[in-house]
C-alpha positions as a Python dict, from the first residue, in 0.01 Angstrom:
ca = {
    (1, 'M'): (0, 0, 0),
    (2, 'R'): (-41, 337, -222),
    (3, 'F'): (308, 248, -360),
    (4, 'L'): (202, -99, -444),
    (5, 'P'): (-10, -8, -792),
    (6, 'L'): (307, 232, -897),
    (7, 'Y'): (552, -72, -857),
    (8, 'I'): (303, -312, -1073),
    (9, 'S'): (313, -50, -1317),
    (10, 'L'): (690, 40, -1323),
    (11, 'L'): (694, -366, -1379),
    (12, 'L'): (439, -413, -1650),
    (13, 'L'): (628, -103, -1829),
    (14, 'T'): (1003, -297, -1814),
    (15, 'A'): (822, -600, -1933),
    (16, 'C'): (679, -456, -2214),
    (17, 'Y'): (1030, -311, -2320),
    (18, 'Q'): (1184, -622, -2291),
    (19, 'T'): (907, -805, -2491),
    (20, 'E'): (948, -526, -2788),
    (21, 'S'): (1326, -581, -2745),
    (22, 'T'): (1280, -911, -2876),
    (23, 'L'): (1101, -849, -3210),
    (24, 'T'): (1249, -856, -3537),
    (25, 'D'): (1019, -562, -3622),
    (26, 'S'): (1083, -355, -3317),
    (27, 'L'): (1374, -142, -3196),
    (28, 'I'): (1502, 37, -2888),
    (29, 'Y'): (1729, 319, -2911),
    (30, 'C'): (1822, 413, -2548),
    (31, 'A'): (1931, 777, -2587),
    (32, 'D'): (2090, 1030, -2302),
    (33, 'K'): (1851, 1337, -2364),
    (34, 'S'): (1554, 1413, -2506),
    (35, 'P'): (1540, 1614, -2836),
    (36, 'T'): (1423, 2006, -2764),
    (37, 'S'): (1178, 1988, -3011),
    (38, 'L'): (1082, 1732, -3307),
    (39, 'N'): (1201, 1994, -3572),
    (40, 'P'): (1553, 2016, -3690),
    (41, 'Q'): (1514, 2366, -3818),
    (42, 'I'): (1492, 2496, -3512),
    (43, 'S'): (1654, 2221, -3261),
    (44, 'H'): (2026, 2172, -3354),
    (45, 'D'): (2128, 1963, -3051),
    (46, 'I'): (2200, 1563, -3199),
    (47, 'A'): (1917, 1482, -2923),
    (48, 'S'): (1733, 1666, -3173),
    (49, 'L'): (1872, 1564, -3481),
    (50, 'D'): (1883, 1185, -3366),
    (51, 'A'): (1501, 1182, -3305),
    (52, 'T'): (1434, 1372, -3661),
    (53, 'T'): (1659, 1424, -3927),
    (54, 'H'): (1666, 1098, -4098),
    (55, 'Q'): (1318, 925, -3879),
    (56, 'L'): (1076, 1210, -3972),
    (57, 'Y'): (1171, 1372, -4260),
    (58, 'N'): (1340, 1419, -4653),
    (59, 'R'): (1560, 1669, -4755),
    (60, 'L'): (1563, 1810, -5126),
    (61, 'V'): (1881, 1636, -5160),
    (62, 'K'): (2128, 1462, -4927),
    (63, 'I'): (2484, 1336, -4890),
    (64, 'E'): (2560, 987, -4997),
    (65, 'L'): (2773, 874, -4692),
    (66, 'I'): (3021, 691, -4875),
    (67, 'S'): (3109, 884, -5172),
    (68, 'K'): (3050, 1207, -4974),
    (69, 'R'): (2851, 1300, -5313),
    (70, 'F'): (2499, 1483, -5319),
    (71, 'V'): (2250, 1209, -5452),
    (72, 'A'): (1849, 1296, -5494),
    (73, 'D'): (1601, 1294, -5214),
    (74, 'I'): (1278, 1450, -5266),
    (75, 'A'): (1410, 1580, -5594),
    (76, 'T'): (1470, 1381, -5904),
    (77, 'H'): (1763, 1616, -6044),
    (78, 'W'): (1870, 1953, -6037),
    (79, 'V'): (2001, 2222, -6263),
    (80, 'I'): (2274, 2484, -6200),
    (81, 'N'): (2248, 2838, -6425),
    (82, 'E'): (2555, 2937, -6578),
    (83, 'D'): (2616, 3219, -6307),
    (84, 'K'): (2555, 2994, -6009),
    (85, 'T'): (2312, 3219, -5895),
    (86, 'R'): (2001, 2973, -6016),
    (87, 'Y'): (1927, 2617, -5859),
    (88, 'T'): (1612, 2489, -6063),
    (89, 'F'): (1495, 2181, -5897),
    (90, 'F'): (1265, 1906, -6006),
    (91, 'L'): (1023, 1734, -5765),
    (92, 'R'): (895, 1362, -5711),
    (93, 'K'): (555, 1327, -5814),
    (94, 'D'): (462, 1032, -5571),
    (95, 'I'): (566, 1139, -5212),
    (96, 'N'): (311, 1107, -4920),
    (97, 'F'): (323, 1249, -4607),
    (98, 'H'): (248, 1050, -4314),
    (99, 'H'): (-111, 956, -4198),
    (100, 'T'): (-160, 1008, -3851),
    (101, 'D'): (-395, 1006, -3557),
    (102, 'Y'): (-412, 1399, -3620),
    (103, 'F'): (-346, 1453, -3972),
    (104, 'T'): (-462, 1294, -4312),
    (105, 'P'): (-303, 1476, -4584),
    (106, 'S'): (-534, 1506, -4939),
    (107, 'R'): (-240, 1527, -5108),
    (108, 'P'): (101, 1445, -5198),
    (109, 'L'): (438, 1662, -5147),
    (110, 'N'): (433, 1953, -5406),
    (111, 'A'): (654, 2281, -5448),
    (112, 'D'): (425, 2465, -5195),
    (113, 'D'): (551, 2260, -4933),
    (114, 'V'): (888, 2323, -5005),
    (115, 'I'): (891, 2664, -5024),
    (116, 'F'): (675, 2711, -4683),
    (117, 'S'): (980, 2474, -4526),
    (118, 'F'): (1235, 2743, -4662),
    (119, 'K'): (1041, 3042, -4641),
    (120, 'R'): (988, 2992, -4222),
    (121, 'M'): (1358, 3025, -4222),
    (122, 'L'): (1424, 3323, -4433),
    (123, 'S'): (1114, 3534, -4380),
    (124, 'K'): (1019, 3712, -4081),
    (125, 'K'): (676, 3803, -4237),
    (126, 'H'): (623, 3380, -4260),
    (127, 'P'): (320, 3294, -4041),
    (128, 'F'): (547, 3043, -3863),
    (129, 'H'): (890, 3215, -3870),
    (130, 'F'): (860, 3308, -3455),
    (131, 'V'): (637, 3031, -3370),
    (132, 'N'): (809, 2828, -3052),
    (133, 'G'): (1049, 3143, -3056),
    (134, 'E'): (1031, 3178, -2673),
    (135, 'A'): (1214, 2867, -2675),
    (136, 'D'): (1594, 2876, -2591),
    (137, 'N'): (1705, 2608, -2881),
    (138, 'Y'): (1505, 2852, -3111),
    (139, 'R'): (1727, 3030, -3370),
    (140, 'Y'): (1788, 3044, -3757),
    (141, 'N'): (2147, 3100, -3738),
    (142, 'H'): (2285, 2831, -3994),
    (143, 'P'): (2456, 2960, -4313),
    (144, 'F'): (2123, 2946, -4545),
    (145, 'S'): (1948, 3227, -4365),
    (146, 'S'): (2161, 3490, -4551),
    (147, 'L'): (2250, 3255, -4845),
    (148, 'V'): (1879, 3292, -5040),
    (149, 'Q'): (1771, 3561, -5172),
    (150, 'D'): (1395, 3386, -5300),
    (151, 'I'): (1238, 3088, -5386),
    (152, 'I'): (1024, 3099, -5718),
    (153, 'K'): (748, 2808, -5775),
    (154, 'I'): (748, 2716, -6136),
    (155, 'D'): (521, 2466, -6155),
    (156, 'D'): (391, 2223, -5905),
    (157, 'H'): (731, 1998, -5936),
    (158, 'T'): (939, 2271, -6022),
    (159, 'I'): (1118, 2526, -5795),
    (160, 'T'): (1402, 2738, -5851),
    (161, 'F'): (1644, 2916, -5549),
    (162, 'L'): (1718, 3275, -5633),
    (163, 'L'): (2081, 3349, -5427),
    (164, 'N'): (2238, 3661, -5356),
    (165, 'K'): (2549, 3586, -5488),
    (166, 'P'): (2758, 3314, -5645),
    (167, 'D'): (2783, 3002, -5376),
    (168, 'A'): (2894, 2651, -5397),
    (169, 'T'): (2704, 2598, -5075),
    (170, 'L'): (2392, 2573, -5132),
    (171, 'L'): (2338, 2217, -5188),
    (172, 'A'): (2568, 2156, -4866),
    (173, 'N'): (2317, 2347, -4711),
    (174, 'L'): (1990, 2193, -4852),
    (175, 'A'): (2153, 1838, -4741),
    (176, 'A'): (2200, 1942, -4376),
    (177, 'H'): (1941, 1898, -4074),
    (178, 'Y'): (1736, 2177, -4127),
    (179, 'G'): (1664, 2119, -4508),
    (180, 'V'): (1383, 1930, -4400),
    (181, 'I'): (1029, 1960, -4562),
    (182, 'H'): (680, 2015, -4361),
    (183, 'S'): (352, 1986, -4512),
    (184, 'Q'): (192, 2316, -4566),
    (185, 'E'): (-163, 2169, -4588),
    (186, 'Y'): (-58, 2051, -4232),
    (187, 'A'): (69, 2417, -4072),
    (188, 'L'): (-258, 2586, -4223),
    (189, 'Q'): (-472, 2327, -4027),
    (190, 'L'): (-271, 2419, -3702),
    (191, 'L'): (-333, 2784, -3796),
    (192, 'K'): (-704, 2765, -3857),
    (193, 'T'): (-767, 2575, -3526),
    (194, 'G'): (-534, 2809, -3318),
    (195, 'H'): (-236, 2560, -3258),
    (196, 'P'): (79, 2670, -3495),
    (197, 'E'): (281, 2544, -3206),
    (198, 'K'): (202, 2186, -3276),
    (199, 'I'): (425, 2172, -3613),
    (200, 'D'): (761, 2128, -3386),
    (201, 'Y'): (631, 1893, -3151),
    (202, 'F'): (379, 1680, -3350),
    (203, 'P'): (537, 1668, -3677),
    (204, 'I'): (460, 1551, -3987),
    (205, 'G'): (685, 1477, -4259),
    (206, 'T'): (739, 1206, -4542),
    (207, 'G'): (1057, 1044, -4390),
    (208, 'P'): (1053, 635, -4324),
    (209, 'Y'): (864, 647, -3958),
    (210, 'Q'): (576, 877, -3864),
    (211, 'F'): (583, 1032, -3528),
    (212, 'K'): (319, 804, -3301),
    (213, 'Q'): (355, 931, -2910),
    (214, 'K'): (573, 1097, -2655),
    (215, 'N'): (634, 1186, -2254),
    (216, 'K'): (911, 1259, -2048),
    (217, 'Q'): (1067, 923, -2106),
    (218, 'I'): (943, 721, -2446),
    (219, 'I'): (910, 874, -2777),
    (220, 'R'): (761, 594, -3008),
    (221, 'Y'): (725, 601, -3400),
    (222, 'Q'): (588, 365, -3627),
    (223, 'A'): (674, 304, -3995),
    (224, 'H'): (513, 532, -4275),
    (225, 'K'): (186, 392, -4361),
    (226, 'F'): (222, 460, -4733),
    (227, 'P'): (626, 504, -4758),
    (228, 'W'): (758, 687, -5121),
    (229, 'Q'): (1077, 464, -5016),
    (230, 'A'): (1134, 106, -4983),
    (231, 'P'): (944, 18, -4665),
    (232, 'V'): (1155, -50, -4332),
    (233, 'T'): (1167, -343, -4157),
    (234, 'I'): (1116, -209, -3838),
    (235, 'N'): (789, -131, -3777),
    (236, 'N'): (810, -12, -3418),
    (237, 'L'): (1084, 220, -3312),
    (238, 'I'): (1107, 341, -2955),
    (239, 'F'): (1331, 611, -2828),
    (240, 'D'): (1367, 549, -2439),
    (241, 'I'): (1535, 856, -2271),
    (242, 'T'): (1824, 727, -1996),
    (243, 'P'): (2025, 1031, -1891),
    (244, 'N'): (2239, 787, -1697),
    (245, 'S'): (2511, 634, -1879),
    (246, 'T'): (2558, 360, -1636),
    (247, 'K'): (2161, 246, -1636),
    (248, 'R'): (2211, 278, -2074),
    (249, 'Y'): (2467, -6, -2065),
    (250, 'A'): (2302, -176, -1787),
    (251, 'K'): (2001, -176, -2023),
    (252, 'L'): (2168, -275, -2319),
    (253, 'L'): (2331, -592, -2110),
    (254, 'S'): (1978, -676, -1988),
    (255, 'G'): (1799, -644, -2316),
    (256, 'E'): (1622, -351, -2221),
    (257, 'C'): (1748, -188, -2528),
    (258, 'D'): (1921, -258, -2883),
    (259, 'I'): (2130, 48, -2937),
    (260, 'I'): (2242, 319, -2654),
    (261, 'T'): (2436, 637, -2738),
    (262, 'N'): (2681, 829, -2546),
    (263, 'P'): (2864, 575, -2308),
    (264, 'A'): (3087, 766, -2011),
    (265, 'S'): (3446, 799, -2155),
    (266, 'S'): (3541, 532, -1818),
    (267, 'Q'): (3294, 233, -2008),
    (268, 'I'): (3497, 262, -2304),
    (269, 'K'): (3758, 22, -2267),
    (270, 'Q'): (3506, -208, -2110),
    (271, 'I'): (3254, -184, -2365),
    (272, 'S'): (3523, -210, -2629),
    (273, 'K'): (3653, -575, -2491),
    (274, 'N'): (3265, -704, -2459),
    (275, 'K'): (3231, -956, -2770),
    (276, 'S'): (2894, -989, -2748),
    (277, 'V'): (2809, -576, -2835),
    (278, 'L'): (2963, -369, -3149),
    (279, 'L'): (3123, -49, -3021),
    (280, 'S'): (3087, 202, -3288),
    (281, 'S'): (3253, 587, -3335),
    (282, 'Q'): (3238, 819, -3529),
    (283, 'P'): (3488, 1135, -3572),
    (284, 'T'): (3233, 1443, -3545),
    (285, 'G'): (3289, 1781, -3661),
    (286, 'N'): (3347, 1940, -3343),
    (287, 'I'): (3677, 2038, -3317),
    (288, 'S'): (3872, 2203, -2988),
    (289, 'L'): (4176, 2438, -3071),
    (290, 'L'): (4400, 2687, -2967),
    (291, 'S'): (4361, 3002, -3109),
    (292, 'F'): (4707, 3225, -3182),
    (293, 'N'): (4628, 3599, -3139),
    (294, 'T'): (4791, 3709, -3444),
    (295, 'K'): (4744, 4098, -3407),
    (296, 'S'): (4928, 4028, -3063),
    (297, 'S'): (5298, 4050, -3071),
    (298, 'P'): (5471, 3849, -3049),
    (299, 'F'): (5208, 3601, -3196),
    (300, 'D'): (5206, 3772, -3541),
    (301, 'K'): (5515, 3586, -3609),
    (302, 'K'): (5454, 3239, -3738),
    (303, 'E'): (5827, 3110, -3619),
    (304, 'V'): (5674, 3196, -3271),
    (305, 'R'): (5357, 3025, -3330),
    (306, 'H'): (5558, 2730, -3461),
    (307, 'A'): (5799, 2713, -3187),
    (308, 'L'): (5521, 2720, -2900),
    (309, 'S'): (5296, 2428, -3075),
    (310, 'E'): (5600, 2238, -3047),
    (311, 'A'): (5602, 2283, -2699),
    (312, 'I'): (5275, 2146, -2620),
    (313, 'N'): (5199, 1781, -2561),
    (314, 'L'): (4862, 1704, -2738),
    (315, 'D'): (4867, 1309, -2651),
    (316, 'T'): (4860, 1434, -2277),
    (317, 'I'): (4619, 1660, -2305),
    (318, 'L'): (4414, 1388, -2541),
    (319, 'D'): (4467, 1155, -2217),
    (320, 'A'): (4419, 1370, -1906),
    (321, 'V'): (4091, 1594, -2055),
    (322, 'F'): (3959, 1380, -2366),
    (323, 'F'): (3999, 1007, -2210),
    (324, 'E'): (3855, 805, -2491),
    (325, 'T'): (3601, 1051, -2662),
    (326, 'A'): (3834, 1236, -2917),
    (327, 'V'): (4110, 1220, -3122),
    (328, 'A'): (4437, 1325, -3227),
    (329, 'T'): (4438, 1552, -3521),
    (330, 'N'): (4667, 1791, -3750),
    (331, 'N'): (4395, 1893, -3919),
    (332, 'L'): (4104, 2157, -3894),
    (333, 'L'): (3872, 1898, -4098),
    (334, 'P'): (3781, 1579, -3980),
    (335, 'K'): (3925, 1285, -4159),
    (336, 'H'): (3578, 1160, -4301),
    (337, 'S'): (3548, 1530, -4495),
    (338, 'W'): (3585, 1474, -4877),
    (339, 'A'): (3826, 1812, -4850),
    (340, 'Y'): (4082, 1617, -4574),
    (341, 'N'): (4393, 1653, -4705),
    (342, 'P'): (4613, 1375, -4572),
    (343, 'R'): (4975, 1515, -4645),
    (344, 'T'): (4891, 1767, -4363),
    (345, 'K'): (5256, 1687, -4075),
    (346, 'K'): (5162, 1634, -3741),
    (347, 'T'): (5320, 1895, -3509),
    (348, 'T'): (5571, 1703, -3308),
    (349, 'F'): (5607, 1749, -2936),
    (350, 'S'): (5967, 1855, -2889),
    (351, 'P'): (6053, 2113, -2582),
    (352, 'Q'): (6365, 2113, -2669),
    (353, 'Q'): (6337, 2209, -3034),
    (354, 'S'): (6077, 2464, -2893),
    (355, 'M'): (6313, 2631, -2675),
    (356, 'T'): (6629, 2623, -2925),
    (357, 'K'): (6394, 2796, -3194),
    (358, 'L'): (6290, 3064, -2934),
    (359, 'K'): (6597, 3170, -2829),
    (360, 'V'): (6717, 3204, -3221),
    (361, 'I'): (6429, 3425, -3280),
    (362, 'N'): (6513, 3619, -2934),
    (363, 'F'): (6181, 3563, -2791),
    (364, 'D'): (6109, 3732, -2474),
    (365, 'F'): (6114, 3466, -2211),
    (366, 'N'): (5978, 3731, -1946),
    (367, 'K'): (5650, 3776, -2100),
    (368, 'N'): (5356, 3654, -1927),
    (369, 'I'): (5162, 3486, -2203),
    (370, 'R'): (4738, 3512, -2158),
    (371, 'I'): (4557, 3203, -2198),
    (372, 'I'): (4169, 3277, -2170),
    (373, 'A'): (3875, 3016, -2170),
    (374, 'P'): (3556, 2970, -2116),
    (375, 'I'): (3491, 2919, -1774),
    (376, 'K'): (3177, 2700, -1877),
    (377, 'N'): (3316, 2336, -2079),
    (378, 'S'): (3133, 2276, -2420),
    (379, 'I'): (3111, 2022, -2672),
    (380, 'F'): (3447, 2117, -2777),
    (381, 'N'): (3612, 2044, -2479),
    (382, 'P'): (3541, 1845, -2135),
    (383, 'N'): (3783, 2078, -1915),
    (384, 'F'): (3894, 2388, -2042),
    (385, 'Y'): (4088, 2471, -1713),
    (386, 'K'): (4254, 2152, -1714),
    (387, 'T'): (4365, 2196, -2072),
    (388, 'A'): (4488, 2528, -1999),
    (389, 'E'): (4718, 2398, -1676),
    (390, 'L'): (4878, 2145, -1909),
    (391, 'I'): (4971, 2390, -2166),
    (392, 'Q'): (5075, 2614, -1878),
    (393, 'S'): (5317, 2339, -1750),
    (394, 'N'): (5418, 2259, -2092),
    (395, 'W'): (5566, 2604, -2151),
    (396, 'A'): (5685, 2640, -1803),
    (397, 'D'): (5937, 2374, -1855),
    (398, 'I'): (6069, 2542, -2122),
    (399, 'G'): (6085, 2889, -1876),
    (400, 'I'): (5780, 3051, -2035),
    (401, 'K'): (5543, 3216, -1823),
    (402, 'S'): (5154, 3247, -1847),
    (403, 'E'): (4843, 3309, -1672),
    (404, 'I'): (4522, 3151, -1705),
    (405, 'I'): (4174, 3345, -1715),
    (406, 'L'): (3859, 3181, -1686),
    (407, 'L'): (3578, 3400, -1844),
    (408, 'R'): (3208, 3419, -1794),
    (409, 'E'): (3028, 3442, -2168),
    (410, 'S'): (2984, 3795, -2138),
    (411, 'E'): (3276, 3878, -2085),
    (412, 'L'): (3447, 3632, -2299),
    (413, 'H'): (3236, 3806, -2561),
    (414, 'N'): (3370, 4154, -2477),
    (415, 'T'): (3756, 4025, -2450),
    (416, 'L'): (3728, 3875, -2789),
    (417, 'L'): (3614, 4184, -2935),
    (418, 'T'): (3863, 4416, -2779),
    (419, 'G'): (4148, 4151, -2867),
    (420, 'D'): (4291, 4166, -2515),
    (421, 'Y'): (4428, 3815, -2535),
    (422, 'D'): (4726, 3613, -2653),
    (423, 'I'): (4569, 3255, -2640),
    (424, 'Y'): (4233, 3146, -2676),
    (425, 'L'): (4086, 2773, -2631),
    (426, 'T'): (3796, 2712, -2864),
    (427, 'G'): (3664, 2513, -3112),
    (428, 'S'): (3472, 2479, -3362),
    (429, 'S'): (3126, 2313, -3469),
    (430, 'P'): (3014, 2381, -3847),
    (431, 'Y'): (2655, 2299, -3988),
    (432, 'I'): (2665, 2168, -4299),
    (433, 'K'): (2947, 1929, -4459),
    (434, 'D'): (3094, 2184, -4688),
    (435, 'P'): (3417, 2314, -4590),
    (436, 'D'): (3360, 2640, -4630),
    (437, 'N'): (3136, 2625, -4302),
    (438, 'L'): (3478, 2552, -4119),
    (439, 'F'): (3737, 2738, -4289),
    (440, 'R'): (3555, 3136, -4354),
    (441, 'P'): (3438, 3114, -3964),
    (442, 'L'): (3784, 3073, -3873),
    (443, 'L'): (3966, 3284, -4138),
    (444, 'S'): (3799, 3518, -4308),
    (445, 'C'): (3876, 3895, -4287),
    (446, 'N'): (3537, 3948, -4284),
    (447, 'A'): (3469, 3734, -3975),
    (448, 'N'): (3533, 3919, -3639),
    (449, 'S'): (3653, 3710, -3315),
    (450, 'F'): (3327, 3619, -3180),
    (451, 'E'): (3190, 3462, -3472),
    (452, 'G'): (3507, 3257, -3501),
    (453, 'N'): (3800, 3429, -3617),
    (454, 'S'): (3942, 3433, -3294),
    (455, 'S'): (4337, 3438, -3446),
    (456, 'Q'): (4223, 3803, -3594),
    (457, 'W'): (4354, 3630, -3929),
    (458, 'C'): (4333, 3807, -4281),
    (459, 'D'): (4520, 3709, -4542),
    (460, 'E'): (4460, 3867, -4890),
    (461, 'T'): (4611, 3505, -5035),
    (462, 'M'): (4419, 3298, -4830),
    (463, 'Q'): (4053, 3536, -4862),
    (464, 'N'): (4113, 3530, -5247),
    (465, 'L'): (4133, 3139, -5242),
    (466, 'L'): (3821, 3079, -5012),
    (467, 'D'): (3626, 3317, -5241),
    (468, 'A'): (3725, 3153, -5575),
    (469, 'T'): (3632, 2800, -5407),
    (470, 'L'): (3270, 2907, -5298),
    (471, 'L'): (3208, 2980, -5683),
    (472, 'E'): (3397, 2676, -5744),
    (473, 'T'): (3141, 2412, -5897),
    (474, 'N'): (3359, 2154, -6052),
    (475, 'F'): (3419, 1903, -5738),
    (476, 'I'): (3788, 1819, -5790),
    (477, 'Q'): (3899, 2175, -5836),
    (478, 'R'): (3715, 2247, -5527),
    (479, 'V'): (3925, 1954, -5340),
    (480, 'K'): (4247, 2038, -5483),
    (481, 'N'): (4149, 2444, -5361),
    (482, 'Y'): (4121, 2307, -5004),
    (483, 'Y'): (4399, 2070, -5021),
    (484, 'Q'): (4596, 2397, -5091),
    (485, 'L'): (4392, 2600, -4818),
    (486, 'Q'): (4503, 2337, -4540),
    (487, 'E'): (4862, 2338, -4649),
    (488, 'M'): (4905, 2718, -4603),
    (489, 'I'): (4686, 2730, -4264),
    (490, 'Q'): (4943, 2478, -4131),
    (491, 'A'): (5267, 2665, -4254),
    (492, 'Q'): (5159, 2946, -4070),
    (493, 'R'): (4995, 2754, -3773),
    (494, 'I'): (4716, 2988, -3723),
    (495, 'Y'): (4548, 2764, -3507),
    (496, 'L'): (4672, 2486, -3300),
    (497, 'P'): (4439, 2179, -3344),
    (498, 'I'): (4391, 1987, -3048),
    (499, 'A'): (4109, 1696, -3098),
    (500, 'H'): (3826, 1595, -3316),
    (501, 'L'): (3550, 1480, -3074),
    (502, 'L'): (3397, 1159, -3126),
    (503, 'R'): (3051, 1017, -3122),
    (504, 'F'): (2998, 684, -2979),
    (505, 'D'): (2697, 426, -3011),
    (506, 'V'): (2712, 60, -2895),
    (507, 'F'): (2469, -197, -3051),
    (508, 'N'): (2381, -552, -2994),
    (509, 'K'): (2528, -778, -3270),
    (510, 'N'): (2175, -915, -3444),
    (511, 'I'): (2182, -537, -3542),
    (512, 'S'): (2284, -450, -3883),
    (513, 'G'): (2251, -133, -4119),
    (514, 'L'): (2301, 125, -3871),
    (515, 'L'): (2412, 446, -3987),
    (516, 'V'): (2543, 779, -3830),
    (517, 'D'): (2607, 1089, -3984),
    (518, 'P'): (2774, 1294, -3740),
    (519, 'L'): (2615, 1624, -3857),
    (520, 'T'): (2224, 1527, -3926),
    (521, 'G'): (2202, 1232, -3644),
    (522, 'I'): (2130, 832, -3662),
    (523, 'D'): (1961, 686, -3899),
    (524, 'F'): (1788, 389, -3871),
    (525, 'Q'): (1609, 299, -4216),
    (526, 'A'): (1816, 44, -4327),
    (527, 'V'): (1841, -103, -4011),
    (528, 'R'): (1751, -484, -3947),
    (529, 'K'): (1711, -725, -3663),
    (530, 'V'): (1765, -1082, -3723),
    (531, 'L'): (1675, -1389, -3500),
    (532, 'P'): (1820, -1594, -3326),
    (533, 'I'): (1862, -1291, -3055),
    (534, 'N'): (2135, -1405, -2807),
    (535, 'K'): (2088, -1212, -2451),
    (536, 'V'): (2390, -970, -2414),
    (537, 'K'): (2614, -1082, -2158),
    (538, 'A'): (2845, -837, -1936),
    (539, 'H'): (3201, -908, -1998),
}
């Protein structure tokens, strides 16, 4: 009999979710993971970004998803000085912080809140810099930390960022997930009561939704009581943490969820055939790569790098390793990037041509190529070993010998720093939407192997183009420069791009206005849910 109360509670809880999922002002989002915190400044995993960036907070500027241009958010406008080291932002005067059971603000947002938020990341003397620092997810290892020299308050609604050197990526950093603005007044209240750690778990922001409550499975939000933007139509937003992909999809079909994320790769084909739901796929910034060590002979010759690339069947890797969760790519940048060069050519799988080219340049077929890869799979690649096996098999078909070496993180770190490898299976995951955040770690002479430049590439012409583009504020010229850089990268074949990873979300057809930004997370602000609601049926 002792199980009866628990059983009844579960039935009531399920009935409650089903009831809420039928209301047009309530929306249930079934996520696969719980956020590590409710502050995207310190938590960079996608579960945390989904739960925070667009729901709870605002930033000085943001990137318009269609035009890819920077537009005002908390700032009304900004000006840049002539030498591009001072960016001055003018703030809106009508922005209210959330009014919750645990905090009632006495004033609107002002310059003090902006400076407080950014200096937490910049200054080790800031009272909140080390708060919650014991958590594994805690780090300020994004580009912003080394970019800004100081932030100066001009008046209550004007601030100036002083840069260490001219840098066109400041706006992209301010539009990133970690560019969110917190309430200084709330933070000071937490310090006074002796609970500064609550800032990251009982958040106060200015976004369209405010935090209500959280347990292990459920996060509840409600619409901002005093919104400065257009009011949302979804008053009750619920995150239901359901790790099992089969259960998530079942909840969608039964009406317990309106939207689910990250269906299993084995479910993609089935879901795509179900006419009762919509499947959304978005290329992320995460890219899987093969890196040639250009300091190791004979991989210092571009002819060898090109020929070896042509012997690799990327389509087979895509099917056998990534299934439906990635798209083939011939470019380091994803297609949705404003700097993507559509003229770059795809590497054609041609083993016979590869072998012929290698013979022409007197390639030593007795050489044993060392392929290193992490022993632990990652967001870049669900199975490094399988990928290495397929490459090994392709090369064996044309008489090339190779060995696969899987390394733990500490071993990998040492091997990369010593340069004792030929090929490295890796990936890249940029923090911001500026291409420099992808290209510089991979190509700069100043970046070491562990920081990203596992090809050990250093070329004066490329370095000069990278540096010049970092100073260039003319948008059209920056695009031209990055087009040129992509053509140079492809001509040298420093890296072989394998695949861009996809993000999948599935939602009922009565849902509209859902936006997903691959780098900052899901956005429910414009979502509408309409009647009549037809119960979703399994295909």
